N, C-alpha and C positions, 0 to 999 in steps of 0.2 A: 201515606198514598196508595190508591189501588191503582195498579196498572193491567191492562190486557195486552198480552203479548202474542202477534199471532204468528206462526211460523216456528215456534220455540225452538223446535227440536232440528231445524237446520244446520249448516256450518255457522254463519252471522249468529243465528237466533240463538244457538246455546252459550256463546260468549255473551250475547245480551241478557239473558236468561241468570248467568254466574253472577255479573256485575249487580244485577237488579237485587240478588240475595245477598248480596255482600252488604249493600244500601240497607238493607232491613224493609224492601218495599211488601208491598199486599200483592203478589203475585197470582194472577189468573191466566193461563195458557189457554187459547185456542189452536187446536191441532186436528188433523185428519186422522180418523182412527183404524192403525193398520200395527201389523207386527212391530215392526221397528220401533216405530213413537210410542208401543206398550211398554216395551224394553225399556227405551230412555226414560220413561213416566217415572219408572220404580225406583230411578237413581235419586229423584226425587220427592219420593212418597212421605206426607205430611209437611212438606217445604210451601209447595204450588197448589192452587187449584185449576183443577184442568178440566176444559169445557171439549167435549169431544164433535168434532160437525165438519161441514163443508162450509168455505165462503161463498158458493152461489146459491145455498140455500138460506133465504132471508129470515126464517124462525129462527134457526142455528146461529144468524151473528146476532139478532134481536138478544138473543140468550145472553153472548158471550159479552155484549157492550154494554148491559144492565149495570147501573148503577157503579160504572167507573170512571176515571179523573183522567188518565192519560191512557192512550192508545200508542203502541209502539206496533206497526203494520211491515212485517216483512215477509209474510207469507207470500207464494206466487209460483207460476210455472214456470223455470228459466230454461235456458238453451242446456241441451238440443234438444230436448222434447219442446220446446214453446216453438222453434223453428221446423221442427217435427209436426207439430200440431200447433197450427196458429188460433183455432177455432176453440181449442181449450185454454191455449194461454188467454186469450180474448174473454173468454167465458170468467177465467178466474182472475186475471191482472187486473182488467178492466171492472166485469161486471162485479167481482168480489169487494172491490174499492167500492164502489158508488153502494153495494150494499151496508159496507161500513159506515159512509156519509149519512145514508137514511137512518141509520138505526143512531146515530151518535143525536141527528136534527130531535129526535124523539124524545130523548134526556129533558128532565127537567133543568138538571144541571149537567150542560154538554161536556164532555170531555175533550181532551185538545190531542190533537192526532200528529204523530211522527211517524213519517212516511219514507220509504228506501227506494231512491228507481236509481240509475245505472248512468255510468260512463258512455254505455252504448249510444246513449241518445245524442253524442255528437257526432256518433260516425265515425270515418275513416280519417285520424289524424298523422298520417305518415309523413306528410309533409307539410302539416304545422299542428305539431304536439304538443306546445303549452295551450293549456284550456283552461279558459275562464268561465265562470258560470253564468255569464252573459253571453256568451256564444251562442249563436243558431243551433238548433236542435236539429240536425240532419241524418238521421240513421241509414246505416248503409243497405244496399237493396238485399232483400232477402232476411232482413233482419226484425221479424216479427215481435220479438222479444222486447226491444226497442220501442218499436212503435205502441205496445200496449203502455209502455211505461211513462210516455207521452202523455198518451189520450189519459191514463190514471192522473197525472201530475194536473190536466187541465181541469178533471171533473175536481179534484181537491180547490184549487185555487178558486174555480168558482161555486162553492159549495156554501161562503158562509162560515165555514168551519175555521177556528184557530189550528193551523199547521205548520209545518217546519218540514222540508224534503229535503233530503241528503241524496245526493248521487253517489253513488258508490266507484270505488276502481276497480281493480284486479285485485281482489281478497287472497289470500294466504292463510294457510292451517297447516298445522304439524299432521292434525290427525282426516287429513286431507290430501295423501300424495297419488292418489291412483290417477292413471297417464288416459284420460277418455277422449274421445273423436276429435271434441273442438279444440284441442289442440293444436289439430291440423288447421284449422280457419284463421288462425292468423299469420299474417304475412310476417316473415325475420326481421323486416328491418323497422317494425314495429316499435314505438319507444312505450315503454311500462314502467309505471309506477306503484307499486306493491303498497298492501297495506295489508298488517298482521289483524287476523279475524277477532283479536282480542283487542286492538286499538277500536275497532269499529266499535263493539260491544260498550267499551267505554265511552266510546263520543255519543252513543245514543243515550244513554243512561245520564249522562252530564247533561244532557242536552234537556230532558224532564224540568230541572228545575232552574233554567236558564233564562233569564227573560228574552233575551237578544234572540234567538231565534224564532220567535214566532212569526209568522207571515212571510219568512224568508227562505231562501233555496241555497242549497252550501255543496260543495264539492270536500267529499273526505277521500284522502290519500293518504301516504304514509310521510311524504316530505323527499328533501331533496336527497336522503340518502336511500331511500326506497327506489331511484329511480335507475334506468337502465336499459338496453334492448331487449326484445325478445329473442335474437340470435344467443346474445352473451346469458342471457337467462337460461336458456336451455342446454347451452352450452356447462355453466356454472351446474345446475342441477344433474344433467347425465355426468358428470364425473365424478360426482358426490354419491350418485347410485352407482360407481365402479362400472359406468356402461362406457367412458371415455368422450371427449369433447367430437363435435360433426359425426356425432354417430348414427344422425341421421340425415336423409340426402333432400337438398332443397327443392327437390321437383314435389316433396311430400308436403310441403306447406302452399298455401292459397298466397297469391300476388294482388290482391285486394278485398275488397270491403268487409272489413271486419271493424273493430275500434280500438279503444286504449289511446295513452297519451299519458303527457306530465299534467298534474291539475294543480293551479296554484287551490290552494289551503290557507292561505294569510288567515283568511277571515274564519275559520270554522276553526283553525289550530288557536288561534289569540283566545278565544271566548271557551273552547270547551275542554283545551289541553290533554290531548288525546296523544299524540304521536311519541309510542314511549319501545318501539321498537324499529329496530333499522332492515335491512336487506341483509348484512352480516351476520346479525343476530337471528334470522330467520335461517342463512345455513348452517349456522352452528345448532340448532335446535334439529333440523334435518341430518344433520351428520351423527348426532347422537342418538337419533331414533334410528338410523340405518344400520350403526353399528357394523358387527363382524361380517353382516350378508353382503354388504359392500364385496368385501374378497370374492364372493361365491360368482359373481356376477359377469365375469370375462367369460367362465366356462359352457352358460348358455345364452350370451351376449346377441348371437346369431339367432335364438330361439326369440327372443325378446324383440329383436328388431323386425321379423319376420312379422310378429303379430300386431304390431305399433302398426306396422304398413299398409297391414289389411283393412286396417281403420280409417287410411286415407281417402278420401277419393280422389283430391288432388294425386296424388302418387299413381293410382287407379288409373287415371287419366290419362297421366304422362304415361303408363306403360302399353295403353292403347293403343293412344296416337303413334307411339313408336312401334308397334306391331302393324297399325292399319297405315300410316303415312308412309313408310321407309323408303316406298318404290318410286315415288312421283320426286320430279321436279322441287327446287326451291320456294317456286312461286306456287305452284299446285298443293305443296306441302299446307302453306300458309291459309290456303282456302279451305283445304280440309279439315286445319284444325279448328279455323274458325264455326264451320258446319257442324262439326263433331261436336263442340265446346257448349252451343246452344241446346245441342239435343243427346248429350251424355248419358243421361238416368234413362233416356227411353232406349237410347242403343243396347245400351248393356243389360238392363232387362229383356229386350231382343233376343240377344246374343245367347242370355239365359237359358230363354225360351227353345232358341235353336238347339242348342246342344241340349236340353233336356228330350226333344223332337229326336236328334240324332242315335240318342242312348238308346229310348224306346223303338225305335226301327234296328238297331242291331241287335236288341236282344228278340225282336220279332222273327229277324232273318236267322238268328239262331235256334230257336224253336222252330222254325221250318225246317229248318235244314235236320235238326234232329228227328222230325215227325218224318221227313223224308226216308231217313236213314233205317228208322223202326218198320217202316214199311218196306222197304229195300230187301233188310233180313226177312221178313215174314215172306216175302214173295219166294226169296230163294229156300 
């Protein structure tokens, strides 16, 4: 069977690609041409067909879709870039999906579409963490990525194409242990249910020849043995890294407007049988990968902490409030915090401009003083 895989060189993409090759599918990869992807492509030389292109380009997409039987569409602009550049996210995540649907409709024998959406479409679920696939779609404020996924789902359902939609939970990968600013966007009291990237790849590939998936939407997550609170998950991971529990202050994390929760996956697990890894399995893999490096971390933990907190907008806001609002009464503080919170980014930018202006002024004064001293010497 001929399978087109978009976003094949991403985290979930590589897991899916490896599963496809295990089962001897004829795989065509559609990816963006860049240095990173060229390097990955060399590892699969002669085992896959590669079509380089851009989802926003109809001709590229038409060429990729031509003569395929199944399309697994993973490619997307994800956070934090999706939220920082919503126009780009819209053009790729929604516009790119529309191009794929249009290309499918042009085929004499129309391929079926497997599409990955996200738990983000359900919004903040801290107070009702159990998620059913029938729950309302209510993305958190400012979550443009979730909005693009909802729009893409709608396009697919209305297209007349045979489809299966999978909403992915918090995905873990032993090859992706870096800490990015997105980690601070999730409130510590959020319930999370991880799923190993290898299990996601298995589920998507098992779906290809499963008659029960078509026309349906599913939650994909790791199961009950993969559930934990974000606070405990971070503590466990920091301990594994050798940084200790309670390594980062609560003030570094958002207190609302994210997503995640415990997903009901009875339906997807029953027909796809993909839940092979537990949270403890993941911890063991991380410990093995970290190895002896853990013992060197205590010596530099203060540097790691400082660098991480620099990436936290919540922590910068906390320090800003403490500096600016410390001399006022409690009621005045509340009012000031409310005003500053609504305009934090603009105020922070203004502060940087003021600091730059002060620096330029100081340099100018020094130059003038230097010129004055020279003139005085010449006069003498």
